[in-house]
Legacy VTK file of the C-alpha trace (Angstrom):
# vtk DataFile Version 3.0
C-alpha trace
ASCII
DATASET POLYDATA
POINTS 475 float
0.821 -18.637 1.311
3.393 -21.587 1.773
1.861 -24.731 0.649
2.821 -27.966 2.493
4.578 -30.652 1.017
4.024 -34.480 0.937
6.420 -34.998 3.914
5.046 -32.016 5.796
1.837 -34.336 6.683
3.282 -37.554 6.965
3.120 -37.758 10.870
-0.536 -37.038 10.169
-1.309 -39.512 7.376
0.553 -42.288 8.981
-1.080 -43.621 12.047
1.486 -42.796 14.975
0.709 -46.605 15.911
2.567 -47.592 13.385
5.419 -45.273 13.625
5.535 -46.690 17.099
5.170 -50.387 15.783
7.977 -49.945 13.477
10.650 -48.275 15.776
10.083 -50.801 18.459
12.829 -52.481 19.440
15.496 -51.098 17.049
18.736 -50.812 18.389
20.628 -47.463 18.850
23.565 -48.114 17.222
24.949 -47.825 13.399
23.396 -50.812 11.954
27.077 -51.356 9.488
28.886 -51.439 13.182
26.989 -53.823 14.740
27.888 -57.044 13.455
30.361 -59.742 14.227
32.629 -59.343 11.591
33.553 -55.971 13.492
37.528 -56.096 13.888
38.783 -55.802 17.511
41.107 -52.730 17.874
44.071 -52.155 17.993
46.767 -51.486 20.553
47.134 -47.542 21.290
50.377 -45.842 20.049
53.110 -45.796 23.345
56.606 -44.540 23.390
58.478 -42.647 20.770
58.633 -43.193 16.966
59.466 -42.213 13.803
57.794 -42.079 10.173
58.129 -39.985 7.328
54.399 -39.265 6.910
51.822 -39.585 10.232
48.233 -39.427 9.197
46.190 -38.589 11.688
42.493 -40.080 11.673
41.387 -43.592 10.604
37.895 -42.394 8.240
37.992 -42.523 4.799
40.588 -39.752 4.208
43.302 -40.939 6.628
42.872 -44.567 5.022
43.016 -43.840 1.910
45.833 -41.163 2.110
47.823 -43.822 4.356
47.320 -46.276 1.655
48.246 -44.671 -1.337
51.355 -43.385 0.245
52.677 -46.677 0.163
51.875 -47.410 -3.036
53.412 -44.175 -4.316
56.576 -45.085 -2.184
56.480 -48.388 -0.932
60.025 -47.736 0.988
58.381 -44.759 2.723
57.699 -45.256 6.611
53.626 -44.198 7.500
52.218 -44.543 10.995
48.084 -43.789 11.441
46.573 -42.299 14.583
42.938 -43.106 14.897
41.938 -41.447 18.188
39.082 -44.588 18.839
38.496 -47.416 15.938
38.856 -47.309 12.576
34.944 -46.736 11.222
33.728 -45.807 14.273
32.608 -41.783 13.286
31.269 -41.118 9.697
32.727 -44.049 8.224
30.381 -46.271 9.576
27.760 -44.646 9.736
26.579 -43.352 6.219
24.689 -44.398 3.469
27.057 -45.513 1.228
26.858 -43.627 -1.416
29.933 -43.297 -3.562
29.234 -40.208 -5.547
31.335 -39.399 -8.425
30.635 -35.562 -7.627
33.326 -33.855 -6.209
31.158 -30.611 -5.442
27.531 -31.991 -4.539
26.163 -31.286 -7.908
27.197 -29.606 -10.877
24.803 -26.190 -10.232
26.931 -26.291 -6.414
30.009 -26.426 -8.572
28.714 -23.747 -10.745
27.706 -21.678 -8.059
30.941 -22.024 -6.250
33.652 -22.452 -9.112
32.061 -22.322 -12.204
35.427 -21.732 -14.609
36.598 -25.342 -13.702
33.497 -27.311 -12.698
33.337 -29.096 -15.824
36.818 -30.030 -14.826
36.286 -31.283 -11.731
32.890 -33.880 -13.033
36.029 -35.287 -15.703
38.144 -35.696 -12.110
35.250 -36.960 -10.294
34.574 -39.545 -12.455
38.106 -40.662 -12.805
38.337 -40.788 -9.096
35.072 -43.035 -8.917
37.009 -45.135 -11.947
40.258 -45.561 -9.633
38.166 -46.126 -6.612
36.462 -49.330 -7.784
39.923 -50.539 -9.111
41.962 -50.022 -5.838
39.009 -52.439 -4.505
39.387 -55.001 -6.753
43.404 -54.517 -6.121
43.231 -54.857 -2.986
40.949 -57.155 -2.789
38.328 -55.173 -0.681
35.081 -56.907 -0.707
32.322 -54.289 0.778
29.779 -54.834 -1.571
30.706 -52.115 -4.473
27.315 -52.142 -6.596
27.759 -49.239 -9.510
24.277 -49.288 -10.484
24.051 -45.123 -10.350
21.731 -43.089 -8.716
17.814 -42.063 -9.751
16.668 -39.319 -8.185
13.252 -38.296 -7.556
10.250 -35.893 -7.912
8.211 -35.742 -4.779
6.051 -32.358 -6.079
5.208 -31.094 -9.315
7.880 -28.408 -9.545
10.467 -31.005 -9.466
9.102 -32.520 -12.376
10.801 -29.787 -14.865
14.104 -29.577 -12.858
14.353 -32.924 -13.369
13.916 -32.940 -17.009
15.578 -29.949 -17.826
18.763 -31.829 -16.450
18.072 -34.311 -18.790
18.833 -32.099 -21.305
21.652 -30.428 -20.384
23.338 -33.746 -19.145
21.757 -36.490 -20.952
20.966 -38.904 -18.233
17.812 -40.485 -18.709
14.271 -38.903 -17.458
11.663 -41.128 -16.354
7.850 -39.627 -16.250
5.679 -40.696 -13.955
4.495 -43.826 -15.818
8.336 -44.649 -16.416
9.818 -43.967 -12.801
7.029 -45.754 -11.313
8.025 -49.001 -13.661
11.496 -48.586 -11.925
10.348 -48.300 -8.136
6.720 -48.291 -7.022
5.839 -45.341 -4.630
2.757 -42.869 -5.048
5.106 -40.236 -4.031
7.078 -40.405 -7.366
6.232 -38.286 -9.955
9.345 -38.324 -12.194
12.920 -39.826 -12.035
16.138 -38.726 -13.521
19.039 -42.125 -13.602
22.250 -41.066 -13.423
23.596 -44.058 -14.387
27.575 -44.038 -13.718
27.400 -40.991 -11.419
27.517 -43.136 -8.151
28.321 -46.785 -6.633
26.666 -48.268 -3.913
29.252 -49.738 -0.065
29.176 -51.130 2.710
30.689 -48.480 4.548
32.024 -50.294 7.406
33.370 -53.178 5.423
35.093 -50.723 3.313
37.064 -48.624 6.255
37.657 -52.226 7.383
39.093 -53.254 4.323
41.641 -50.118 3.814
42.829 -50.461 6.893
44.085 -54.112 6.129
45.022 -53.416 2.849
46.889 -50.114 4.862
48.569 -52.905 7.087
49.599 -55.307 4.714
51.480 -52.826 2.719
52.827 -52.195 5.580
51.548 -49.106 7.365
51.439 -49.056 11.200
48.053 -48.365 12.555
47.215 -47.526 16.089
43.990 -47.170 17.727
42.654 -45.455 20.754
45.513 -42.788 19.985
43.950 -39.406 20.216
46.152 -36.787 19.234
46.443 -34.185 21.506
49.502 -31.917 19.622
51.512 -30.897 17.170
54.618 -28.920 17.196
57.639 -27.788 14.915
60.689 -29.906 15.449
64.300 -28.803 13.420
63.186 -31.390 10.360
59.598 -31.815 10.522
56.673 -32.024 12.951
56.228 -34.170 16.436
52.867 -35.324 16.659
52.137 -36.169 20.328
48.974 -38.497 21.439
48.324 -39.790 25.017
50.975 -42.572 25.478
53.586 -41.845 22.841
54.731 -39.373 20.135
55.659 -39.455 16.523
58.515 -37.841 15.084
57.486 -37.123 11.826
58.930 -35.865 7.986
55.145 -34.973 7.268
51.558 -34.599 8.756
48.865 -35.569 6.965
45.451 -34.148 8.885
42.047 -35.853 8.109
39.733 -35.167 11.350
36.349 -34.768 9.411
33.941 -33.249 12.034
36.198 -33.069 15.106
38.005 -29.821 15.817
41.272 -29.393 13.718
44.187 -29.322 15.369
45.218 -25.850 12.840
43.361 -23.842 15.247
42.692 -21.197 12.095
40.796 -23.973 10.182
38.332 -24.835 12.968
35.977 -21.780 12.071
35.987 -23.260 8.269
33.718 -26.142 9.101
30.626 -27.108 11.277
29.588 -30.407 12.326
25.797 -31.366 11.731
23.996 -34.476 12.149
22.313 -36.057 9.891
20.120 -39.869 11.240
19.204 -42.995 9.647
16.952 -45.769 9.906
17.510 -49.914 8.689
14.680 -52.122 8.190
14.811 -55.886 8.673
15.310 -57.655 5.456
12.681 -57.822 3.007
10.649 -60.730 1.960
10.349 -61.733 -1.547
6.641 -60.666 -1.568
7.896 -57.240 0.026
10.518 -56.698 -2.491
8.055 -57.485 -5.264
5.796 -54.935 -4.320
8.260 -52.177 -4.381
9.815 -53.225 -7.479
13.535 -51.852 -7.633
15.142 -54.158 -9.104
18.149 -52.477 -10.858
19.063 -51.323 -7.278
19.732 -48.022 -7.797
20.774 -45.788 -4.940
17.309 -43.360 -4.877
17.418 -39.168 -2.920
14.799 -36.926 -3.451
15.863 -33.524 -4.919
14.086 -31.256 -2.206
16.317 -28.428 0.155
15.623 -31.232 2.659
16.421 -34.336 0.874
16.177 -38.181 1.781
18.691 -40.711 0.477
18.190 -44.640 0.572
19.179 -47.817 -0.562
19.230 -51.577 -0.589
21.696 -53.702 1.241
22.952 -56.808 -0.200
20.744 -58.530 1.917
17.701 -56.809 0.997
17.218 -54.109 3.957
16.517 -50.864 3.153
18.467 -47.715 4.886
16.331 -44.777 4.934
18.200 -41.624 5.686
18.550 -37.657 5.780
15.914 -34.894 5.506
17.048 -33.490 9.121
20.345 -32.042 9.693
20.940 -30.856 12.892
23.294 -28.202 14.231
24.232 -28.054 18.093
25.211 -25.051 19.524
28.670 -24.001 19.964
29.475 -26.855 17.414
28.735 -29.438 19.847
29.961 -32.861 19.420
28.468 -35.353 21.942
27.417 -38.900 22.144
24.207 -38.497 22.957
23.659 -36.054 19.458
23.859 -39.901 17.927
19.959 -40.330 19.029
17.252 -38.307 17.751
13.426 -39.706 18.962
11.636 -36.913 16.974
14.171 -37.243 13.957
13.640 -41.069 14.447
9.897 -40.595 14.258
9.969 -38.474 11.061
11.752 -40.848 9.272
9.861 -43.378 10.000
6.566 -41.627 9.012
8.523 -40.772 5.347
9.422 -44.157 4.775
5.605 -45.295 5.651
4.539 -42.548 3.333
7.010 -43.522 0.583
6.431 -47.106 0.640
2.905 -47.871 2.500
3.032 -51.415 0.885
5.437 -52.117 3.408
3.182 -51.655 6.082
4.240 -53.722 9.063
7.466 -53.387 8.611
10.193 -52.992 11.423
13.284 -51.023 11.906
16.152 -53.192 13.307
18.246 -50.366 13.931
18.518 -45.695 14.333
21.426 -44.038 14.512
23.115 -40.551 13.601
26.411 -39.083 13.279
28.038 -35.924 12.686
29.344 -34.630 9.310
31.534 -31.542 8.513
30.053 -29.164 6.200
31.385 -26.119 5.267
30.450 -22.973 3.687
30.659 -24.250 -0.061
29.270 -27.429 0.632
32.568 -29.652 -0.902
36.002 -29.653 0.199
38.869 -27.607 0.916
42.292 -27.788 1.939
44.850 -26.266 3.859
48.771 -26.098 4.367
50.856 -25.013 7.803
54.160 -25.788 9.242
56.082 -24.681 6.355
54.250 -27.346 3.933
54.676 -29.922 6.168
51.361 -30.316 7.452
48.351 -30.820 5.198
45.150 -30.976 6.111
41.694 -31.681 4.005
37.746 -31.282 5.555
34.609 -30.224 4.567
32.955 -33.066 2.571
29.220 -31.767 3.151
28.397 -36.139 2.785
30.706 -36.574 -0.230
33.537 -38.256 1.909
32.922 -41.742 0.388
34.474 -40.914 -2.328
35.672 -37.455 -2.683
38.001 -38.796 0.535
39.831 -40.633 -2.158
40.551 -37.457 -4.531
41.270 -35.288 -1.088
43.925 -38.165 -0.416
45.661 -37.633 -3.540
45.237 -33.927 -3.275
46.937 -34.003 0.072
49.800 -36.115 -0.898
50.228 -33.901 -3.646
50.749 -31.011 -1.688
52.878 -32.693 0.916
55.036 -33.458 -2.100
55.595 -30.022 -2.707
55.331 -30.251 -6.460
52.913 -28.786 -8.512
50.328 -31.246 -9.911
47.343 -31.059 -12.043
45.129 -31.471 -8.644
47.471 -28.522 -6.569
46.679 -25.655 -9.210
42.610 -26.591 -9.258
40.785 -23.819 -7.289
38.961 -26.447 -5.316
42.301 -26.611 -3.731
43.738 -22.902 -3.702
40.750 -21.420 -2.735
39.413 -21.874 0.883
35.279 -21.364 1.766
34.137 -18.202 3.967
34.893 -19.592 7.235
31.517 -19.808 9.717
31.001 -16.736 12.337
31.755 -17.255 16.054
28.955 -18.138 17.717
26.234 -17.195 18.744
25.990 -16.199 15.281
26.958 -19.557 13.602
23.603 -20.950 15.489
21.439 -17.866 14.523
22.558 -18.350 11.052
22.087 -21.883 10.785
18.468 -21.818 11.726
17.249 -18.551 10.040
18.875 -20.733 6.727
17.405 -23.942 7.852
13.633 -22.047 8.104
14.508 -20.350 4.702
15.041 -24.185 3.190
12.308 -24.784 4.304
9.677 -22.720 3.405
11.980 -22.605 -0.051
10.631 -26.472 0.114
6.799 -25.107 0.481
6.816 -22.479 -2.260
7.763 -24.747 -5.290
11.636 -24.021 -4.738
11.984 -20.594 -5.020
14.775 -18.860 -2.745
13.479 -16.014 -0.493
15.886 -12.582 0.696
18.015 -15.056 2.717
19.022 -17.768 0.908
19.305 -15.284 -2.138
21.780 -13.423 0.456
23.823 -16.267 0.724
24.110 -16.939 -2.650
25.284 -13.710 -3.207
27.767 -13.926 -0.651
29.445 -17.600 -1.626
27.561 -19.563 1.265
24.571 -20.572 -0.546
23.436 -24.491 -1.357
22.375 -25.621 -4.603
22.447 -29.481 -5.447
LINES 1 476
475 0 1 2 3 4 5 6 7 8 9 10 11 12 13 14 15 16 17 18 19 20 21 22 23 24 25 26 27 28 29 30 31 32 33 34 35 36 37 38 39 40 41 42 43 44 45 46 47 48 49 50 51 52 53 54 55 56 57 58 59 60 61 62 63 64 65 66 67 68 69 70 71 72 73 74 75 76 77 78 79 80 81 82 83 84 85 86 87 88 89 90 91 92 93 94 95 96 97 98 99 100 101 102 103 104 105 106 107 108 109 110 111 112 113 114 115 116 117 118 119 120 121 122 123 124 125 126 127 128 129 130 131 132 133 134 135 136 137 138 139 140 141 142 143 144 145 146 147 148 149 150 151 152 153 154 155 156 157 158 159 160 161 162 163 164 165 166 167 168 169 170 171 172 173 174 175 176 177 178 179 180 181 182 183 184 185 186 187 188 189 190 191 192 193 194 195 196 197 198 199 200 201 202 203 204 205 206 207 208 209 210 211 212 213 214 215 216 217 218 219 220 221 222 223 224 225 226 227 228 229 230 231 232 233 234 235 236 237 238 239 240 241 242 243 244 245 246 247 248 249 250 251 252 253 254 255 256 257 258 259 260 261 262 263 264 265 266 267 268 269 270 271 272 273 274 275 276 277 278 279 280 281 282 283 284 285 286 287 288 289 290 291 292 293 294 295 296 297 298 299 300 301 302 303 304 305 306 307 308 309 310 311 312 313 314 315 316 317 318 319 320 321 322 323 324 325 326 327 328 329 330 331 332 333 334 335 336 337 338 339 340 341 342 343 344 345 346 347 348 349 350 351 352 353 354 355 356 357 358 359 360 361 362 363 364 365 366 367 368 369 370 371 372 373 374 375 376 377 378 379 380 381 382 383 384 385 386 387 388 389 390 391 392 393 394 395 396 397 398 399 400 401 402 403 404 405 406 407 408 409 410 411 412 413 414 415 416 417 418 419 420 421 422 423 424 425 426 427 428 429 430 431 432 433 434 435 436 437 438 439 440 441 442 443 444 445 446 447 448 449 450 451 452 453 454 455 456 457 458 459 460 461 462 463 464 465 466 467 468 469 470 471 472 473 474
C-alpha cells in the first residue's frame, strides 16, 4: 500500500485556525503587481502602420525578442503588441527563478533529447550569463541575485537521489546536519546546492525594465492591443488588432499559454494553473530562526514540488505543488484564485517552518503557465518563414525566454545558425489529444504522480507508458 508523505498530512498536523489566521487579509492579487511603481499602460494601437518586425505578446519572450531585434539591427522598425499590460500574465506572477536549464533539468533533457543535452546545458549557462550582462547593459534594476538553487530532500528516498546527482554533476551535497545549517526546517533531510545554475529576480520589475529598455531602443510598444488575426500579404504578413493593423515583413509570436494564432500549434500546449503565497516581511528574529543567510532559491524534489525564495525586503514567496488543468484548456480570471490550494500551501508552509507560527500572508494568487508534452520550449515557422512561434516553457520562461527570443530571431532571419540546427528547435513535442481525452489524461497522470511520490518515487505503469511514448517528465 502507498505510504504518505510529510505534506500529505500537513492539513491534519497544522491547526485549521492557524491556516485561517495566516491567510486572513491576504489580497487576492499577485504581490509583484500590487505596488505603486507599476507603470501606467501605454496607449493601444490605432490606425495603420508598418514594421520590419511585429512581436505579438508583451511577456518575457516578446520583450526579449523586440529588444534583441533592435540590438541586432538598430535601424529595423519593431512593433510590440500586448493584449493587456506588460507583466499582467505569467511574467508578473511567477516566482522569479531564472534557471540556466533549457530542458527542466538534466534528467528530463536526457529523456527527450539525449544526443544534445550536454550542449543544451552549456548553452543554457551561456544564456544566463548573457542575461545578467544584458540587465547591467540596459540598467534594469530587478533585484538580480545569482545565488543558485538548493534542492531539498523531504523524504528518505530522495536523499540518495540528491547524493547520486551530486556525484554526477559535481554540485555541493549537504547531509542532514549541513542542510540544517543552511536553512532550518524539521522536514529537510539533505540538500544539493547548484551554485551557478539559477538566479533570482523580481519578475515584474524585470518585465517593466525590459519594456523601458525596448522603448529606449526605439521599439513601438502598444498595450491593450489584442491581436485578432494574421493574414498573408504579397510581401509579408498583416497583423490585425481591435484598433488597427500593422503591415509587417516578419512576425514573432510569443503568446505563452494563450491560444496560438497558428491553429496547428494549439494542440501542442495546455494551460495549467500554478499558485503562490507571499508573506509579510520577516522580522530579524524570524529570519534568524530559519537561517537562509545565503538566500538561495529553494525547491523540493518530489513530482509535486514547492518552490520558495526570499524577496529583497525579506518576505517569503511559497508556491507550487498543485498544477491545475481546467477542462477545455479553459483560461478564466476566476481560475487565478483557489482557496483549496491556498489553504494547502499555507499548511505546507507552516509545516516547513513551524518557527514562523503567527506569520501572515499578504498576497495569494495564481496564473496560467503553458506546458507541452516534453516540458520545455518548442518552435514553429509558418507563412513561408515570415512567422515564427515559441511556446511550452512549463515554468522555465524567466530564463529560457531569452534563449527562445534568440531562436525566433534566427528563424526569421532565414539563416542556419548553431541554435536553429538544434534538435530542440527542429523537433516538435507530441501534441496533446483533444477533449475529453486531454482532461482524462491529465487527471490520470496527476494521480499517478501522487502515487509515485507516496511509493518512494517508483513510477507505475501509467508513468512508464508516458515515458515510452515521449510524454514523460523527470526533473
